N, C-alpha and C positions, 0 to 999 in steps of 0.2 A: 814516511811511516812505513814499517814493514807490512807486507800483505798478511792479513789474518783471515782465515776462513771461519765461517760460522757453523757450529754444530747443527746438522739437520735436525729439525724439530717437528714432531707431529703437528698436524693442523686439525682444526675443527671440521665437522661434517658439512658446514655451510660455507667454507672458505673457497677462494679461487687461487689457482696456481699459474704462474707464467709458464710458457712453453720454452724449453731449452732449445739449443741449436738443432739437435736431431729431430725434435718434435715439430719445429717449424718446417724442417725439410719434408717430413712425412705429411704435414698438413698442406704444404704447397704442392706436393706431388700427388696427393690423394685424388683419384679419378683420372689424372693424366697418365701416370704410370700404370694405374689400375688400383683396385682396393688394396691398400698396404696392410694386409691382414697377416696373422700368424696362426693358421689352423693346425692343430696337433691332433693326430689320430691315435687313439689308445684302444687297442684290441685286447680285451680282457682274457685271462687264461681260464675262466670259469664263469658260471652264472652270476649275474649282478642284478640286484633289484632296481628297477627304474626309479622308484620312489626314493630310494637311498641316494641315487646319483643326483636327483633333483634337489633333495634336501642339502646335500653337500655343496652344490653350486649356489644355493640360496644363502647358506652360511658364509660361503666364500665371498659373495657380494657384500655381505655385512662387514666382514673382517678386513677386506682389502679396499681401502678408500678409492683408489684410482679406477676400480671396476665400476664405480658409480660416477665416473667423470664424463662430462659433456663439454664440447667445445662451444664457447660463447664468443660473439663478436664484442669488441670494445670500439670506442671511437677511432682508435688507431691500433689495429691488430686484433689478436684473439688470445683468450686464456682458457684454462681448464677449470670448470666449476665442479666441485664434488657435491653431488646431490645428497640431501639427508636421506637416511634409510627409513622411508615411510611407505605408505600405501601406494604412492605414485611409482616408487621403485618396484613394488609388487606387480603393478600393471606392466611395466617395462620388462620385468623378469619373465612374466608369462609369455611375452612375445619373443624373448631371446632364447628361452630354453624349451625345446620341443622334442617330440618323439618322431623319428623318421622310419617308416616302414618300407618294405620292398627292396632292401639292399641285401645282397648275399654277403654277409660279413666274413664268411670263410674264404672268399675269393679276393686275393690281392688286387686283381684287375678291376673288380667291381669297386673296391674301396678306393683305389687310386682315381677312378673316374669320378666318384662322388667327392673325393678330396679336391680334385681339380675344379669341380663346379662350386664347391664351398669357398675355395681360394678366390675365385673370380666374383663372388657375391659381395656387394658393398655392405658396410655397416653404417648404422645411423649415428654418426659422431655428434651431430648437433642436437639430436633428440635423446639419444641414449637407448639402451646401454651400449657401451663400446665393445661388446663381445657377443658371440652367438654360440650356442651349444646344440648339438643334435645327438640324441641317444638312439642307436640302431639296435633294437632288441634281437636276441638270439638265445636259445636255451643253454648253449654252452660257450659261445664266443661272442658276447655282445660287444658293441663298440661305442665309445664316446668320441665325438668330433667336437673339439673345443677351440674356438677361434677368438683371438683377442687382437684388437688393432695395435699396430706397432707404436702408435703415439702414446699408448698407455704404458707399455713396458718393453724391455729388450728381451733377448733370448734367456738370460739368466733369470729375469722376472718370470718368464713363461715356465721355466723349470721349477721355480718356487711354487707356482700355481698348481702344476701337475703333482708335485710332492704333497701339497696341501690337500688336494682332492683324494689322492690315494691314502693319505693319512686318515682323512675323515671316514672313508669307506672301510678302514680297518679299525675304527673306534677311537681315533685320536682327535682332540680338539684342533680346530684350525687356528694357527697363530695370528695375532693382530699384525696387519701391515698398513700402518698409517701413512698418509701422504707426507712426503718430505720435500725439502728444498731441491728443486730440479737442476740447479746450476752445476756444471761440470768444472767451473773455473778453479776450485780448490785442488783439483787433480792435475791440472795442466799449467797453471800460472806459477812462475817462480815465487818462493815464499818471502823473498826480500826484494825491494825495488831495485837494489844495486846488482841483482843477479840477471836483470833483463838484458843488458848489453851482451853478456856472454852467451845467453840463450839465443839471441838473435844471430850473433856471429856464427855459432855452431850450426844453426839451422841453414844459414846461407851457404856455408862451406859444404854441408851435407847435400843440399839441393843441387849445387853445381856438380858435385861428384856423381850424384845419381843421374843427372842429365848426360854427363860424359859417358858413363857406363852404358846408358841406354841408346847411344847413337848407333844407328844402323841395325838395330834389333827388329825382328819381326815377331809379333805376338801371335801365337797359335790360338785360334778360337774355333768354336763350332758355328759361328755366325756365317751364314751363306746369303740370307735374304736381308732386306732392310726396308722399312716403311717409314714415312715421315711422322707416323703416330704410333703409339703403343696399342696393341690389340689385347690378346689374352695370354695367360700363362698356363702351362701344363705341369702337373706333378707326375713323376714316374718313380716307382719303387724298384729298388735293386738290392740284392743281397750278394755280397762278395763270396766267391767259392772257397773262402778260407775261414775256418771257424775263429771265433774271437780268441780262444785260448792259443791257437796257433799264431795269430797275429801278435799276441803278447810275447810268445817264445821267439818269434822272428825279430821283433823289435829288440829284445834282450840280446839275441845273437849278434845284432848289428850295433850294439852299444847305444841304443837310442830309445825313444818313446814310440808308442803306437801312433801318436799324433804325427810325429815327424816321418815315420815310416810310411804312413798313408799319404802324407803330403808328397813324399818323393815318388810314390807309385802314381799318384795323380799327375804330377809333373811329367813323368816318363810316358804316361799314356797320351798326354797331349803331344809331346815331342815325337812320339811314334807316328803321329799323323803328318809330320813334316820331316822325314828322315834325310832329305837332300838339302835342307836349309841349315847351314852351319850356325847362322845367327838367329835361329829360331829360339824363342823363349816361351815358357809357360808362366804367364803372369797370374799369380794366385793371391787374391786378397784375403787377409786374415783379420778377424776381429780381436780387439784387445779390451778387456774389461777395465775401465778406469777406476773402479772402486779401490783397487789395490794401491792407487797412487794418492788417495785422499790422506790427509793427516790422520795419525793414529786416533782411533775412536770416533772418527767423523764420517766414515764411509756410509753412504745411504744404502738401503736394501732394495727397494722396489722402484723401478722407473727406467729411464733410458740414460745409461752412463757408459756408452761404448764408442770407441774410435776404431780405426782400421789402418792397416798398412799393407803394402804389396811386396811379396818376395818373388824371385824369378828363378825358375828351374831352367838350366841350360843343358845342352848335350854334354853328357859326362861319360867317361869310359866304364864306370861301374856304378852300381846302386850305392855303394858306400861313399863314393865321391859326391853323388847327388845329395845324400843325407848330410854330409859334412858341409856342403855349400849352403843348403837351406838352413841348417842349424845356425851357421854363422850369421846369415842374414836376419833370422828371427832374433838372435841375441843382440845384434846391432840395433834393430828397430826398437826392441824393448828397452835398451839402454837409453835411447833418445827420450822415451817417455819418462824413464826414471830420472834423467837429468833435467827434464822439463824443457827440452830443446824445441818442442813444437808449440810453444806458447803463442808465437806470433801468427802462424797460419791458422791454428785452431781459434785464436782470438778473432781473426778476421771472419771466420765462419759465424762467430757469435754476433757479429754486427750485421750479417746478411739479412736477418729478419726485419731490420729497420726499413728495408725497402718495401715491405708490405707483401701480403700474400699474392696479389695480382702480378706484380713484377717478378717475384720469385718464381711463380708458376710459369710465367712467360720465358724465363731463362731455361727452365727445365724443358719446356715444349720446344724451344728453339734449338737447344742442344741435341735433342732427339732428331729433329727434322734435318739438321745439318751434320748429324753423326759426329758430334764433337766430344762425346764422353771418352775418357782414356780407355784404350783397348785392354780388356781383361780376358784371361782364359776362363776363370771362374772365381767365385767367392766360396771358400771352403770353411765350413763351420763344423767343428768336431766336438760333440758332447762327451766323448770318451765312453766309459762304461756307465750305462744308465741304470744299473742295479740300485743305485742310491735312491731312486724314486720310490722304492718300497720301504716302508718302515720295518723295524725289526719285528720278526715274527708275523709278517703279513700273511693273511689268508686270502685277501683279495689282491690279485697280482695282475700285471700287464704282460701279455705274451709278446706284443709288438708295439713299437712306438715310432710314429712317422711325423717328424716336424716339417714345416714348410713356411715360406713367406715369399713375397714378391720383391724383385729387384730389377735394376737396369741391366744386370749381368747374369749369366748362368750361375746357379747356386747348387753346390754340392753339400749336403748334410752328411754327417757320419755319427754313428753311435753303435755300441754293442749292447746286446740284451739277450739273456737266456742262451748264451753261447753263440749267437749269430751276429754278424757284422752287417748292419743295415746302411744303405746309401740312398737316401731320398734325393732326387734331382729335380730342380724346378727351372724351367726355361721360358723365355718369351717366344710365343708362337710365330711372331713376324720375322724372327731372326734365325731360329734354330729349328731344323726339321727333325722329325722322328727318326729318319734314317741316319742322320749324323749323330744323334744321341745314341742310337744302337751301336754305331761304329765306335764311338768313344767308350761306351761301357764294355764292349768286347775287348778293346785295347786295355782297359783297366783290369778286366778279368785275366787277360794274358799276363800283365805285369804281376798280378797276385800269384798266379800259378808258377811263374818263373821264380819268384822269390821263394815260394814254398818248395819247389823242386830243388833249387840251389841249396836249400838248408838241410835237405835230407842226408846227403853224404856227410856233412859236418856232424849232424846228429848221430849218424851211425858210427862215425869215427870216435 
C-alpha cells in the first residue's frame, strides 16, 4: 500500500502525546548536556506594564497546549501529557512567571550575565510548567526573559510565541495553537513504498561521496579544553560592525542572500584561525525546517520538526568563491530532503528511543567522555530580519532580541532588528575559553569590515 500521512489534528486538553525523535533526544540529554532550554531575552523600546506582560503569558498558556505539557513515565518510555487549564495550572503559573529586580537592563553585559544564569537553570519537566519567565522592570527599557524547554518546541515555535506575546501587548488576541501529531515521518519518508529502494541507493552513494570528500580534512573549532562531563554554558552578546541595511546591500552586490553572506563570513573567520592548513574546513551545521516537506495542507505548526545538515567552508581565493561553494552545498542538501533521500538514516533515529531513556542517556554520556561527537566549527541559526515579530502599527516594540539554547557544539545565532545585526554566541565552558571566543569574534568583525571596505569602491563607481 502507498504511504499515506495523517493530517495533524488538534487534541483535547486531557490527552497525551508521544515524543518524537528530537524530543526523545532532548529528554535523554536533559541534565547530562545541561538544561536544554531556549531562553529569549526581549528588551523593550519603551515602558511596559508588568501586569500586562503577566496577563499575556497567562493567556499564552491557555492558548498553546504544549506550554501546559509535562513529561510522564509509562511502563516503557515517556510521553507528554497536556494538563487541563485549571486552578492547578494557576499555581504552576505563579511559580513560573516572576518579577526579577536588581538587574541593570540598560547594560548588555548585565543582561548577558543574567541570560547565562537563566540558561543554566533547570526546568521542571515532570511537574510543569515547561517554561519560565522573568520580567525585569525599568521605567524606559524593561526586559522579558522567556525560556521554554526545547522538548516543547523548536526555534520556529519559539518565534511564534514571541510574536504572540508582542501581538497581545499590542492589543491583538493570541491565536490558538493546539497540540498536533508530533511525527516527522510524513516529511521524510517516501510517499510510495516502491520509492524506498531509490531513496536508500541515493543516500548510500551520497554518504560515500561525502566520506571521500572529507578524507584528510581538519575541522577548525574553538575547542581547546575537554572534560569527560558537560559543565555549564555561557551566553555572549555581539553586534556586527556593519548595519543591517549595509548587510542587505552587500548581499545584493554579491548576488546572494544575507544568510549566505553571513555564513561565508563565519566560515572565513574560522579559516582565518588556521591560515597555514590547506585542508582546514569550517564545518557549519544548519537547521532545516521539515514543515515545508509535509504533504500540502498537512504541515504542523507548533512542536519540534527540525533536522540539520553540515556544509563546509574551505580556503577560497575570494569571498565570491566561498559564497558559490556554500550555496551549492546548501542546495545539494536541501535537494536530498526534497527527494526524501534521508528516509533511512532519519528512520533509524526514529527507532533509537526504543532502547529507553537510560541506555540513550548512556550513549550521550559515553560519547562525551570519549570525545566521539563529529567535529563541528559551529551551529549557525539565522532568523534573518526579526521585524516581523511586531504586528502592524505596533506601539509596544522590542529594541533588542537575544535568542539562546544549549548544544554539544558552539552555537552562533543571527538576526537583524532596528537596523542592527545581532550575533548571540553560546558555548560550552569546558571546551571553549573566553579568550578564544574573543579571538573568533574579532576575526568575524574583520571579515565584516573587509567586505564593507571592498564594496565601497564598487558603490562609488
